[in-house]
C-alpha positions as CSV (number, residue, x, y, z in Angstrom):
1,M,0.0,0.0,0.0
2,S,1.3,3.5,-0.9
3,K,2.3,5.7,2.0
4,N,2.4,9.5,2.3
5,I,5.9,10.1,3.6
6,V,6.9,13.6,4.8
7,I,10.6,14.4,5.5
8,I,11.4,17.6,7.4
9,G,14.9,18.7,6.4
10,N,16.7,18.6,3.1
11,G,20.2,18.0,4.3
12,I,22.3,14.9,3.6
13,S,20.2,12.7,5.9
14,G,16.8,13.7,4.6
15,I,17.7,13.7,1.0
16,T,19.5,10.4,1.1
17,C,16.4,8.9,2.8
18,A,14.2,10.4,0.0
19,R,16.4,9.1,-2.8
20,H,16.5,5.6,-1.4
21,L,12.8,5.6,-0.6
22,R,12.2,6.4,-4.3
23,K,14.6,3.6,-5.4
24,L,12.7,1.1,-3.2
25,S,9.1,2.2,-3.5
26,K,6.4,4.2,-5.2
27,H,5.4,6.0,-1.9
28,R,4.5,9.7,-2.1
29,I,7.5,11.6,-0.8
30,T,7.5,15.2,0.3
31,V,10.6,17.0,1.5
32,V,10.1,20.2,3.6
33,S,12.8,22.8,4.2
34,A,12.8,26.5,5.0
35,E,16.5,26.9,4.2
36,T,16.6,26.2,0.5
37,E,14.3,24.7,-2.1
38,Y,17.0,22.4,-3.4
39,F,19.6,20.2,-1.6
40,F,23.2,21.5,-1.6
41,S,26.5,20.4,-0.1
42,R,26.7,22.2,3.3
43,T,30.4,21.4,3.6
44,A,31.1,23.5,0.5
45,L,29.7,26.8,2.0
46,M,33.1,28.1,2.9
47,Y,34.3,27.7,-0.7
48,I,31.5,30.0,-2.0
49,Y,32.7,32.7,0.3
50,M,36.3,32.2,-0.8
51,G,35.4,32.5,-4.4
52,H,36.3,28.9,-5.4
53,M,32.7,28.1,-6.5
54,K,29.2,29.5,-6.9
55,F,26.2,28.2,-5.0
56,E,24.8,26.4,-8.0
57,H,28.1,24.3,-8.1
58,T,27.2,23.0,-4.6
59,K,24.0,21.3,-5.8
60,P,24.7,17.6,-6.5
61,Y,21.6,17.2,-8.6
62,E,20.0,19.2,-11.4
63,D,16.9,21.1,-10.4
64,F,14.7,18.9,-12.6
65,F,15.9,15.7,-10.8
66,W,13.2,16.0,-8.1
67,E,10.2,16.3,-10.3
68,K,11.6,13.6,-12.6
69,N,11.8,11.3,-9.6
70,K,8.5,12.3,-8.1
71,I,9.9,13.9,-5.0
72,D,7.8,16.9,-4.0
73,L,9.7,19.9,-2.5
74,V,8.0,22.3,-0.1
75,K,9.9,25.5,1.0
76,K,8.2,26.4,4.2
77,F,9.0,26.9,7.9
78,V,7.7,24.2,10.3
79,N,6.1,25.6,13.4
80,K,5.1,22.4,15.1
81,V,4.1,18.8,14.6
82,D,0.6,17.6,15.6
83,T,1.3,13.9,16.3
84,K,-2.3,13.2,17.3
85,N,-3.7,14.2,13.9
86,K,-0.6,13.4,11.9
87,L,-0.1,17.0,10.7
88,V,3.0,19.2,10.0
89,L,2.0,22.8,10.7
90,F,3.7,25.7,8.9
91,S,4.3,29.3,9.9
92,D,2.0,30.6,7.2
93,G,-1.0,28.7,8.7
94,S,-1.1,25.9,6.2
95,S,-0.3,22.2,7.0
96,I,0.4,18.9,5.4
97,G,-0.7,15.4,6.5
98,Y,1.5,12.3,6.7
99,D,1.4,8.6,7.2
100,T,5.1,8.4,8.0
101,L,7.2,11.3,9.3
102,V,11.0,11.6,9.1
103,L,12.6,14.3,11.2
104,A,16.0,15.3,9.6
105,T,16.2,18.9,10.9
106,G,20.0,19.0,11.5
107,S,21.6,21.4,13.9
108,K,21.7,25.0,14.9
109,S,24.7,27.1,16.1
110,N,25.1,27.4,19.9
111,K,25.0,30.6,21.8
112,F,25.7,30.9,25.5
113,D,23.9,34.2,26.6
114,W,27.0,36.4,26.3
115,P,26.1,40.1,26.8
116,G,25.9,41.7,23.4
117,Q,25.6,38.4,21.4
118,D,22.7,39.9,19.4
119,F,24.6,42.9,18.0
120,K,24.8,43.1,14.2
121,G,28.0,41.3,13.0
122,V,27.8,38.5,15.6
123,Q,26.8,35.2,14.1
124,G,27.5,31.5,13.7
125,L,28.0,29.5,10.5
126,Y,25.8,26.5,9.7
127,H,22.9,27.4,7.3
128,L,23.0,29.0,3.9
129,Q,21.5,32.1,5.5
130,D,24.5,32.3,7.8
131,L,26.8,32.4,4.8
132,E,24.7,35.2,3.3
133,N,24.8,37.1,6.6
134,M,28.6,36.6,6.8
135,E,29.0,38.0,3.3
136,E,27.1,41.1,4.3
137,N,28.5,41.4,7.8
138,T,32.2,41.3,6.7
139,K,32.0,43.9,4.0
140,G,34.6,46.5,4.7
141,V,35.7,45.1,8.0
142,S,39.3,45.1,9.1
143,S,39.3,43.1,12.4
144,T,37.4,40.0,13.4
145,V,37.2,37.7,16.3
146,I,36.3,34.0,16.2
147,V,35.2,32.2,19.4
148,G,35.6,28.5,19.8
149,G,38.2,26.0,18.8
150,G,36.5,23.5,16.5
151,L,36.1,22.7,12.8
152,I,33.6,25.5,12.1
153,G,36.0,28.0,13.8
154,I,39.0,27.0,11.6
155,E,36.8,27.2,8.5
156,M,35.7,30.7,9.4
157,A,39.3,31.7,10.0
158,E,40.3,30.4,6.6
159,M,37.4,32.1,4.9
160,L,38.3,35.5,6.5
161,R,42.0,35.2,5.8
162,S,41.2,34.4,2.1
163,R,40.1,38.1,2.0
164,N,43.1,39.3,4.1
165,I,40.9,40.2,7.0
166,A,42.6,40.1,10.4
167,V,41.5,37.3,12.7
168,T,41.9,36.9,16.4
169,F,40.9,33.3,17.4
170,L,39.8,32.7,21.0
171,V,40.2,29.1,22.2
172,R,39.5,28.3,25.9
173,E,41.5,25.1,25.9
174,K,45.3,24.8,26.2
175,N,45.5,23.7,22.5
176,F,43.3,23.8,19.5
177,W,40.7,21.0,19.4
178,D,42.5,19.3,22.4
179,N,39.3,17.6,23.5
180,I,39.7,15.5,20.2
181,L,43.4,15.6,19.3
182,P,46.3,14.2,21.3
183,V,48.7,17.0,22.4
184,E,51.3,16.5,19.6
185,E,48.7,16.9,16.8
186,A,47.0,19.7,18.6
187,K,50.3,21.7,19.0
188,M,51.1,21.1,15.3
189,I,47.7,22.7,14.4
190,N,48.4,25.6,16.8
191,R,51.6,26.3,14.8
192,H,49.9,26.0,11.5
193,I,47.1,28.4,12.4
194,G,49.8,30.9,13.4
195,E,51.6,30.4,10.1
196,H,48.4,31.6,8.3
197,H,48.6,34.9,10.2
198,V,45.8,34.1,12.6
199,D,46.3,35.5,16.2
200,L,45.5,32.3,18.2
201,R,44.7,33.1,21.8
202,L,44.8,29.9,23.8
203,E,43.2,29.6,27.3
204,T,41.1,32.7,26.4
205,E,37.3,33.0,26.7
206,L,34.8,35.5,25.5
207,K,33.3,37.5,28.4
208,E,31.3,40.3,26.7
209,I,30.5,41.8,23.3
210,K,30.3,45.6,23.0
211,G,28.5,47.5,20.3
212,D,28.4,51.0,18.9
213,S,25.5,53.5,18.6
214,T,24.2,51.8,15.4
215,G,23.9,48.4,17.1
216,R,26.9,46.9,15.5
217,V,29.7,45.0,17.3
218,S,32.7,47.2,18.0
219,S,34.8,45.1,20.4
220,I,34.9,42.1,22.7
221,F,36.2,41.6,26.2
222,T,38.0,38.4,27.2
223,N,38.1,36.6,30.6
224,N,41.5,38.2,31.0
225,G,40.0,41.7,30.9
226,E,41.5,42.5,27.5
227,E,39.4,44.5,25.0
228,I,39.9,43.5,21.4
229,P,38.4,45.9,18.8
230,C,36.5,44.1,16.0
231,Q,33.7,44.6,13.5
232,F,32.7,40.9,13.3
233,V,32.4,38.1,15.7
234,G,32.1,34.5,14.5
235,L,30.6,32.1,17.1
236,A,32.0,28.6,16.6
237,V,31.2,27.0,19.9
238,G,29.5,23.9,18.5
239,V,26.1,23.1,17.3
240,S,23.0,21.5,18.9
241,P,20.1,19.5,17.5
242,N,17.5,21.7,15.9
243,I,14.4,20.5,17.8
244,D,12.8,23.5,19.4
245,F,9.7,23.1,17.2
246,L,8.9,19.7,18.8
247,K,8.1,21.1,22.2
248,N,4.7,19.7,23.5
249,S,4.6,17.4,20.5
250,G,4.8,14.2,22.6
251,I,8.0,13.2,20.8
252,E,10.6,12.3,23.4
253,T,13.7,14.4,23.4
254,D,16.9,15.0,25.4
255,R,19.7,16.9,23.7
256,G,18.3,15.4,20.5
257,I,15.3,13.3,19.4
258,L,15.6,10.0,21.2
259,V,15.7,7.0,18.9
260,N,16.5,3.3,18.9
261,E,18.8,1.4,16.5
262,F,16.0,1.6,13.9
263,F,15.7,5.4,14.2
264,E,12.2,4.9,15.7
265,T,11.0,7.6,18.2
266,N,8.5,6.8,21.0
267,I,5.6,7.5,18.5
268,P,4.9,4.9,15.8
269,Y,5.7,5.9,12.2
270,I,7.8,8.9,13.3
271,Y,11.6,8.6,12.9
272,A,14.6,10.8,13.4
273,I,17.9,10.8,11.5
274,G,21.1,12.9,11.1
275,D,22.3,15.6,13.4
276,C,19.0,15.9,15.3
277,A,18.8,12.2,16.3
278,Q,20.1,11.0,19.6
279,F,20.6,7.2,20.2
280,K,19.3,5.9,23.5
281,T,21.9,3.1,23.2
282,P,24.7,4.3,20.8
283,P,26.4,1.7,18.6
284,N,29.6,0.4,20.0
285,G,32.3,3.0,20.1
286,R,29.9,5.8,18.9
287,K,28.5,8.9,20.5
288,P,24.8,9.4,21.1
289,I,24.6,12.2,18.6
290,E,26.6,11.9,15.3
291,Q,27.0,15.3,13.5
292,V,29.1,14.1,10.5
293,W,28.2,14.2,6.8
294,Y,28.9,10.5,6.0
295,T,27.0,9.2,9.0
296,G,24.0,11.3,8.0
297,R,24.1,9.6,4.6
298,M,24.2,6.2,6.3
299,H,21.2,7.1,8.5
300,G,19.1,8.1,5.5
301,E,19.9,4.9,3.5
302,T,19.3,2.6,6.5
303,L,16.0,4.2,7.5
304,A,14.7,4.0,3.9
305,K,15.1,0.2,4.0
306,T,13.1,0.0,7.2
307,I,10.2,2.2,6.0
308,C,10.0,0.0,2.8
309,G,9.7,-3.2,4.8
310,Q,13.4,-4.3,5.0
311,R,13.7,-3.6,8.8
312,S,17.4,-2.6,9.2
313,A,19.3,-1.7,12.4
314,Y,21.9,1.0,12.1
315,S,25.4,-0.7,12.1
316,P,27.9,1.9,11.1
317,G,31.2,0.0,11.7
318,H,34.4,1.8,12.7
319,W,34.4,5.5,13.3
320,F,35.9,7.6,10.5
321,N,36.2,11.3,10.0
322,S,38.1,13.8,7.8
323,A,38.7,17.5,7.8
324,K,41.1,20.2,6.6
325,F,43.0,22.7,8.7
326,F,43.9,25.4,6.1
327,D,46.1,23.3,3.8
328,I,46.7,20.3,6.1
329,E,44.4,17.3,5.5
330,Y,43.3,15.2,8.4
331,Q,41.9,11.6,8.6
332,T,41.0,9.5,11.6
333,Y,40.0,5.8,11.8
334,G,38.8,4.0,14.8
335,V,39.1,5.5,18.2
336,I,41.9,7.8,19.3
337,N,41.4,9.6,22.5
338,A,42.8,13.0,23.4
339,Q,44.0,11.4,26.6
340,Q,45.5,8.0,26.1
341,K,43.9,5.2,28.2
342,D,46.0,3.1,30.6
343,S,45.2,0.0,28.5
344,E,46.6,1.7,25.3
345,E,50.0,2.4,23.8
346,S,50.7,4.6,20.8
347,F,53.4,5.2,18.2
348,Y,53.7,8.8,16.8
349,W,55.8,10.0,13.9
350,E,56.1,13.6,12.8
351,H,57.9,14.8,9.6
352,S,60.7,17.4,10.0
353,S,58.5,19.9,8.2
354,G,56.2,20.0,11.2
355,K,53.1,19.7,8.9
356,I,52.8,15.9,8.4
357,N,52.3,13.2,11.1
358,F,51.1,9.7,11.7
359,R,49.8,8.1,14.9
360,I,48.7,4.6,15.6
361,V,47.1,3.5,18.9
362,Y,47.0,-0.1,19.9
363,D,46.1,-2.4,22.8
364,K,48.8,-2.7,25.4
365,K,48.3,-6.5,25.8
366,D,47.7,-8.0,22.4
367,K,49.0,-5.1,20.3
368,T,45.9,-5.0,18.0
369,I,45.3,-1.5,16.6
370,T,42.3,0.6,17.8
371,G,42.9,3.8,15.9
372,I,44.9,5.7,13.3
373,N,45.4,9.5,12.9
374,V,47.1,10.9,9.8
375,F,47.8,14.6,8.9
376,G,49.3,15.8,5.7
377,F,48.9,12.7,3.5
378,R,46.0,10.4,2.8
379,L,45.3,6.7,3.5
380,R,42.8,4.5,1.9
381,H,39.6,4.2,3.9
382,E,38.9,0.6,2.9
383,V,42.3,-0.6,3.9
384,C,42.4,1.1,7.3
385,D,38.8,0.0,8.0
386,G,39.8,-3.6,7.1
387,W,42.8,-3.5,9.5
388,L,40.5,-2.5,12.3
389,T,37.9,-5.2,11.5
390,E,40.6,-7.9,11.1
391,K,42.2,-6.8,14.4
392,R,45.6,-6.4,12.9
393,T,48.6,-5.8,15.1
394,V,50.6,-2.6,15.1
395,D,53.6,-4.5,13.6
396,Y,51.4,-5.8,10.7
397,V,50.1,-2.3,10.0
398,I,53.5,-0.6,10.0
399,E,54.9,-3.3,7.6
400,H,51.9,-2.9,5.3
401,L,51.5,0.9,5.3
402,P,52.3,1.2,1.5
403,K,49.1,-0.7,0.8
404,A,47.1,2.1,2.4
405,N,48.8,5.0,0.7
406,F,46.2,6.9,-1.3
407,D,48.4,9.6,-2.8
408,P,49.2,9.6,-6.5
409,E,52.4,8.2,-8.1
410,F,55.7,10.2,-7.6
411,H,54.4,12.0,-4.5
412,K,56.8,11.6,-1.6
413,Q,56.4,8.4,0.3
414,Y,56.7,8.6,4.1
415,E,56.5,4.9,4.9
416,P,60.3,4.4,5.0
417,E,60.7,7.2,7.6
418,I,57.8,5.9,9.6
419,I,59.1,2.3,9.8
420,E,62.6,3.5,10.6
421,R,61.3,5.6,13.5
422,Y,59.1,2.7,14.7
423,N,62.0,0.2,14.6
424,K,64.2,2.6,16.5
425,Q,61.6,3.1,19.3
426,S,60.6,-0.6,19.5
427,G,63.9,-2.2,19.0
428,K,62.6,-4.2,16.1
429,S,63.8,-4.8,12.5
430,L,60.5,-4.7,10.5
431,K,60.6,-4.2,6.8
432,L,58.0,-2.8,4.4
433,K,56.1,-5.8,3.0
434,S,54.6,-4.2,-0.1
435,R,55.0,-1.2,-2.3
436,K,52.5,0.5,-4.6
437,G,52.5,1.6,-8.1
438,L,55.5,2.1,-10.4
439,L,57.9,2.1,-7.5
440,A,57.1,-1.5,-6.9
441,T,58.2,-2.5,-10.4
442,F,61.7,-1.2,-9.8
443,L,62.0,-2.6,-6.2
444,K,60.8,-6.2,-6.7
């Protein structure tokens, strides 16, 4: 029997769910969003500001794709959900009914009630409208402040520096992203931020924002009592699930919308996926809320199967993430804690340039690997994921590193330096077991 499925949110989770629902069924599908009519790549917003691409280049599908695939798009703001009558109520007074409802509403930027946070020129960066505001708010400015040491903060810093705008970066921790990165990696990123002419202020917090007579930000005060003049403040202190519209709906929430491994809420035929979903019992090694692009895609695909009768539990496998800190690429596989556990050991290598490093964490008893960090060069996801699944030892991985090297031919290979350092530290005499590409032809 055909269902009327409404998806609130047209980000990666909602759109992936819609696409796979269409592949698997002939259900009526409606996607609702107040942000944009068409799906776009949120991770590409910074490159629009930097002039590397236009907005239309961030849309993975042609505008005709949706009508062709019979996916209805509604650009309206959702005020509330009437779960009793199965209605989604819009701000313009209209509504839409549903048989099945998918909540994929993403995140919103955090604010922490700082005095002056509502002055013009103070904003976060998450939605397309935030990008449009940033474009307007940074016209003609000379000095800016970014608050918060995460990935959004580093993106905002890179965006502003691309226009030669001065940036002061406030990070309350001892090192950048040191709740995620071990100290060596964090200190390397500290240096790299400085090399890009960003004034990084560690162990410094925002206390107050001051404005001028026009209502625009004019300076900020730190917890150290210092006043820093600025005409723009970027708030990059994390994001939270976008669920305010669900108050009094009867749908159970905590930080996010509470779901089980099938993305089911406490109300039948209502599901939640993506940034807004919070697992009651997270998958092994995972956090209750996953705010990552690739996991959102997995959420959408998995839920589509369940809605279409192929009941599927979410089983994401090993953790993976990637990012970029100005021009240093970063990948992580498995679990690497900022503070190493007593049951773990790790091997760390850093290139003499101070911009490339490699870390592998492993169990102290059986030497099986639990995580890999790499900065400045790329490893193959399927190989690293396979090593974790197969519970390979640290010795095995070090010997077989060339198998994972993703970089093209004739790029510098770092495996010989890595294994030389490992042998020196461990007292072993391991040798590289395999080489890739043309180099292997000459070294057989």
